[in-house]
N, CA, C and O of each residue as an XYZ file, in Angstrom:
332
protein
N      35.888    -61.811     58.780
C      36.014    -61.880     57.396
C      37.161    -61.410     57.100
O      37.591    -60.465     57.760
N      37.885    -61.935     56.091
C      39.095    -61.485     55.468
C      38.849    -61.013     53.929
O      38.125    -61.572     53.106
N      39.667    -59.794     53.744
C      39.536    -59.016     52.557
C      40.752    -58.918     52.008
O      41.700    -59.092     52.774
N      41.013    -58.647     50.699
C      42.140    -58.326     50.019
C      42.265    -56.817     49.613
O      41.262    -56.128     49.423
N      43.491    -56.354     49.492
C      43.804    -55.222     48.645
C      45.030    -55.142     47.995
O      46.024    -55.728     48.422
N      45.027    -54.447     46.975
C      46.279    -54.502     46.254
C      47.223    -53.102     46.546
O      46.743    -51.985     46.358
N      48.417    -53.272     46.957
C      49.402    -52.058     47.279
C      49.921    -51.635     45.976
O      50.479    -52.356     45.148
N      49.658    -50.314     45.886
C      50.151    -49.465     44.534
C      51.330    -49.194     44.643
O      51.868    -49.023     45.737
N      52.024    -49.096     43.346
C      53.374    -48.256     43.219
C      53.737    -47.125     44.161
O      54.909    -46.759     44.256
N      52.824    -46.597     44.814
C      52.880    -45.241     45.507
C      52.868    -46.025     47.003
O      52.900    -45.272     47.976
N      52.835    -47.171     47.209
C      52.637    -47.803     48.529
C      51.176    -47.420     49.212
O      51.147    -47.214     50.426
N      50.064    -47.333     48.489
C      48.791    -47.143     48.901
C      48.030    -48.184     48.598
O      48.345    -48.915     47.659
N      46.840    -48.424     49.397
C      45.830    -49.314     49.317
C      44.467    -48.739     49.386
O      44.185    -47.692     49.968
N      43.665    -49.488     48.762
C      42.116    -49.066     49.030
C      41.474    -50.060     49.822
O      41.286    -51.229     49.483
N      41.057    -49.368     51.210
C      40.204    -50.183     52.069
C      38.906    -50.937     51.418
O      38.136    -50.142     50.879
N      38.588    -52.035     51.369
C      37.624    -52.553     50.986
C      36.370    -51.768     51.494
O      36.341    -51.219     52.595
N      35.217    -51.761     50.498
C      34.138    -51.114     51.135
C      33.339    -51.613     52.208
O      32.767    -50.819     52.955
N      33.231    -52.956     52.375
C      32.747    -53.426     53.373
C      33.062    -53.312     54.707
O      32.267    -53.446     55.638
N      34.572    -52.993     54.805
C      35.314    -52.532     56.099
C      34.989    -51.106     56.169
O      34.741    -50.757     57.323
N      34.911    -50.149     55.275
C      34.521    -48.934     55.498
C      33.125    -48.951     56.042
O      32.949    -48.339     57.095
N      32.140    -49.536     55.509
C      30.809    -49.401     56.079
C      30.708    -49.991     57.473
O      30.086    -49.433     58.377
N      31.477    -51.376     57.630
C      31.352    -51.816     59.017
C      31.952    -50.676     60.092
O      31.378    -50.428     61.152
N      32.942    -50.152     59.749
C      33.683    -49.211     60.508
C      33.232    -47.674     60.551
O      33.758    -46.798     61.238
N      32.131    -47.525     59.663
C      31.552    -46.317     59.404
C      32.710    -45.244     59.329
O      32.784    -44.314     60.132
N      33.566    -45.439     58.348
C      34.704    -44.629     58.039
C      34.063    -43.576     57.176
O      33.023    -43.756     56.543
N      34.812    -42.386     57.199
C      34.375    -41.192     56.467
C      35.556    -40.703     55.521
O      36.719    -40.817     55.908
N      35.242    -40.139     54.233
C      36.360    -39.250     53.624
C      37.178    -38.633     54.439
O      36.704    -38.216     55.496
N      38.237    -38.478     54.223
C      39.252    -37.661     55.109
C      39.730    -38.039     56.451
O      40.805    -37.648     56.907
N      38.875    -38.839     57.095
C      39.032    -39.379     58.430
C      40.660    -39.824     58.634
O      41.276    -40.488     57.800
N      41.184    -39.367     59.806
C      42.471    -39.914     60.125
C      42.403    -41.446     60.516
O      41.382    -41.817     61.095
N      43.245    -42.224     60.293
C      43.481    -43.574     60.871
C      44.634    -43.850     61.476
O      45.642    -43.302     61.030
N      44.755    -44.785     62.660
C      45.921    -45.014     63.061
C      46.300    -46.495     62.678
O      45.434    -47.339     62.446
N      47.503    -46.727     62.633
C      48.204    -47.938     62.147
C      49.121    -48.513     63.437
O      49.984    -47.812     63.965
N      48.845    -49.755     63.830
C      49.908    -50.391     64.820
C      50.287    -51.575     64.288
O      49.538    -52.251     63.583
N      51.625    -51.939     64.632
C      52.053    -53.214     64.153
C      52.398    -53.895     65.370
O      53.183    -53.310     66.116
N      51.874    -55.243     65.776
C      52.137    -56.045     66.889
C      52.112    -57.459     66.339
O      51.184    -57.975     65.715
N      53.445    -58.082     66.714
C      53.486    -59.579     66.324
C      53.509    -59.583     64.877
O      53.036    -60.604     64.379
N      53.887    -58.806     64.166
C      54.037    -58.929     62.537
C      52.692    -58.671     62.000
O      52.487    -59.101     60.865
N      51.712    -58.037     62.611
C      50.241    -57.754     62.149
C      50.014    -56.176     62.476
O      50.333    -55.519     63.467
N      49.354    -55.816     61.288
C      48.919    -54.490     61.242
C      47.408    -54.458     61.468
O      46.505    -55.076     60.904
N      47.392    -53.458     62.568
C      45.979    -52.909     62.958
C      45.625    -51.641     62.671
O      46.382    -50.698     62.900
N      44.486    -51.509     62.161
C      44.167    -49.944     61.600
C      42.753    -49.720     62.522
O      41.806    -50.506     62.536
N      42.850    -48.475     63.273
C      41.792    -48.097     64.090
C      41.688    -46.402     64.018
O      42.683    -45.721     63.769
N      40.502    -45.885     64.242
C      40.227    -44.452     64.226
C      40.783    -43.984     65.474
O      41.120    -44.765     66.363
N      40.902    -42.555     65.575
C      41.660    -42.188     66.838
C      40.575    -42.349     67.917
O      41.009    -42.590     69.044
N      39.387    -42.267     67.790
C      38.393    -42.454     68.657
C      38.413    -43.761     69.574
O      38.348    -43.842     70.800
N      38.531    -44.828     68.542
C      38.708    -45.924     69.009
C      40.233    -46.522     69.875
O      40.322    -47.409     70.724
N      41.163    -45.770     69.357
C      42.384    -45.669     70.064
C      42.413    -45.156     71.291
O      43.139    -45.616     72.173
N      41.509    -44.009     71.478
C      41.682    -43.373     72.707
C      40.666    -44.106     73.626
O      40.883    -44.137     74.837
N      39.546    -44.707     73.086
C      38.750    -45.398     74.016
C      39.455    -46.809     74.418
O      39.116    -47.355     75.467
N      40.294    -47.306     73.698
C      41.098    -48.528     74.149
C      42.008    -48.283     75.331
O      42.279    -49.078     76.232
N      42.484    -46.894     75.149
C      43.311    -46.685     76.323
C      42.891    -45.984     77.470
O      43.605    -45.557     78.377
N      41.615    -45.901     77.345
C      40.959    -45.092     78.307
C      41.185    -45.571     79.717
O      40.893    -46.741     79.966
N      41.672    -44.800     80.669
C      41.891    -44.901     82.047
C      43.572    -45.197     82.180
O      44.117    -45.037     83.273
N      44.158    -45.531     81.279
C      45.663    -46.140     81.135
C      46.528    -44.759     81.035
O      47.634    -44.697     81.573
N      45.919    -43.547     80.250
C      46.701    -42.553     80.320
C      45.871    -41.230     80.577
O      44.800    -41.024     80.007
N      46.536    -40.203     81.626
C      45.812    -39.145     81.848
C      45.469    -38.060     80.969
O      46.499    -37.569     80.508
N      44.587    -37.578     80.619
C      44.511    -36.300     79.669
C      44.293    -35.232     80.404
O      43.427    -35.164     81.276
N      45.222    -34.164     80.027
C      45.231    -32.796     80.596
C      43.766    -32.248     80.603
O      42.991    -32.627     79.725
N      43.360    -31.359     81.578
C      42.161    -30.771     81.701
C      41.875    -30.081     80.281
O      40.774    -30.110     79.729
N      43.063    -29.432     79.748
C      42.789    -28.430     78.809
C      42.453    -28.839     77.569
O      42.025    -28.051     76.726
N      42.659    -30.431     77.296
C      42.260    -31.152     76.278
C      41.038    -32.140     76.355
O      40.663    -32.842     75.416
N      40.581    -32.104     77.365
C      39.474    -32.984     77.869
C      38.393    -32.406     76.874
O      38.418    -31.190     76.682
N      37.362    -33.241     76.165
C      36.160    -32.943     75.611
C      36.456    -32.277     74.123
O      35.524    -31.856     73.437
N      37.788    -32.219     73.699
C      38.054    -31.478     72.661
C      38.303    -32.536     71.710
O      38.911    -33.573     71.973
N      37.618    -32.109     70.174
C      37.738    -33.162     69.025
C      39.327    -33.357     68.722
O      40.129    -32.424     68.770
N      39.661    -34.675     68.408
C      41.003    -35.198     68.425
C      41.808    -34.429     67.522
O      42.976    -34.307     67.891
N      41.496    -33.865     66.413
C      42.446    -33.147     65.327
C      42.697    -31.721     66.163
O      43.761    -31.128     65.986
N      41.729    -31.206     67.044
C      42.091    -29.983     67.471
C      43.229    -30.171     68.807
O      44.204    -29.465     69.066
N      42.656    -31.521     69.609
C      43.688    -31.828     70.721
C      45.050    -31.884     70.411
O      45.963    -31.301     70.995
N      45.122    -32.722     69.327
C      46.528    -32.888     68.632
C      47.325    -31.692     68.421
O      48.450    -31.563     68.904
N      46.714    -30.761     67.655
C      47.159    -29.402     67.375
C      47.446    -28.750     68.550
O      48.571    -28.253     68.592
N      46.672    -28.597     69.617
C      46.900    -27.941     70.716
C      48.143    -28.585     71.484
O      49.109    -27.957     71.917
N      47.966    -29.729     71.554
C      49.252    -30.797     72.017
C      50.557    -30.267     71.486
O      51.565    -30.005     72.142
N      50.395    -30.169     70.358
C      51.884    -29.876     69.413
C      52.053    -28.509     69.900
O      53.228    -28.320     70.216
N      51.272    -27.436     70.084
C      51.660    -26.188     70.438
C      52.275    -26.162     71.656
O      53.362    -25.588     71.720
N      51.834    -26.638     72.592
C      51.969    -26.627     74.038
C      53.508    -27.267     73.969
O      54.461    -26.582     74.343
N      53.721    -28.839     73.389
C      55.135    -29.041     73.423
C      55.863    -28.467     72.739
O      56.999    -28.411     73.210
N      55.708    -27.894     71.614
C      57.071    -26.997     71.137
C      56.968    -25.307     71.511
O      57.744    -24.513     70.978
N      56.130    -24.957     72.290
C      56.371    -23.717     73.110
C      57.167    -24.012     74.270
O      57.804    -23.085     74.771
N      57.229    -25.161     74.771
C      57.960    -25.324     75.928
C      59.384    -25.825     75.309
O      60.345    -25.925     76.072
N      59.495    -26.085     74.164
C      61.096    -26.616     73.662
C      61.905    -25.330     73.502
O      63.130    -25.414     73.414
N      61.228    -24.023     73.453
C      62.119    -22.965     72.998
C      62.794    -22.466     74.274
O      63.619    -21.555     74.220
């Protein structure tokens, strides 16, 4: 299906309700945007990780950790090694 949305003056769009329901999106949920061949793709972090499964190794300390917590821990590890 194809749906339309209007870009606001603040650069925001509203995701059509049928897409929200079909993808089971929740208020406050993070989304990932990719551009490939001049097309924009939107997916959840879980879908993104599942798509990459097997192609990227996950450090043991980040396995089975919720995505938001894993991102925060990865940032802490990265920036603490930059000092």
